[in-house]
C-alpha positions, 0 to 999 in steps of 0.5 A: 361575102366578108361584108355579108358575114360582118353584117350577120354578126352585127345583127341581134340574134333573133328567135326562130319562128314560133319560139319564145323570145325572152320577156322584155328582150328588145331587137336592138342591143344597147350600145355597151353590147357592141362586142368591142374588147374592153380593158378593166377599169384602172381602179382594178390594179389599186383594188387588187394590190390592196387585197394582195397586200392585206393577204401578204401582211397576214401571211408575213406576220404568220411566218415571222411569228412562227419563226420567232416561236420556234426560235424561243421553244426549240433549241437553236442557236443565234447563227441558226436563227439569223439565217432562217430570219435572212432566208424568211425575209429575203423570201418575204421581200420576194413576195411583196415585190411580186405582190406589187408588180402582178397586178399591173402585169395581170391588168394588161392581159385582162378584159371584157366583152359584151355581145348582144347573146353573151358576156365574155371576160378573160384574165390571168398572167401564168394561168390564163382563165376565159369565161363566156356566159350566154344570156340564155343561162343567166338566172339573176344578176348582182352588182358588188361593190366593197369599200376599196372597189368604191374608193377606186371607181369599180364594181364587180358584176356578178351573173348567176347562171343555170346548168353550170358547175359554178353557178356564179361568174364574176366580172370584176373591174367594171365602172359602176354605172356599166355594171348596173346598166348591164345588170338591168339589160340582163334582168330585161332579157331573161325576164327575171326580177331577182337582183 
């Protein structure tokens, strides 16, 4: 009985008699649609770290500028300024340490799975996020790759869906070749040429 259930999961979903199958759909799914859970590419850690450090630098500069402006404009004595600067400095160091360590921690808890009938992804350290996109809901797809992603050998597959609150779902940290293959496969499954 258990072997039969495994065989049923291994077979691609077939259209019911008389129903329309997606244009260009094939009966044998590609090798990457095996349903195996996969981890994001290691370059995702570096790309995520760079993004967080850019945001950190902007917010840190704004915090120290606001503190300095408050000291110059306000009526603070030197001791109050030193205490405020030390407090902000300690907070900035804590946030910097978390910004550096967080991507690595999150990497261990993020991944994706491609099945013949859906794409799934999960991520998050404190607030977990899990998304599952049925192929039947796919309208069109994009592969996005900025300079930081390109230099770290990763890409983001963006799947635009129908009938959902958020009309697009991102699958970051994929190898660029795989992202393009999945995009092309989804286009063939849905019959859409809008990529």
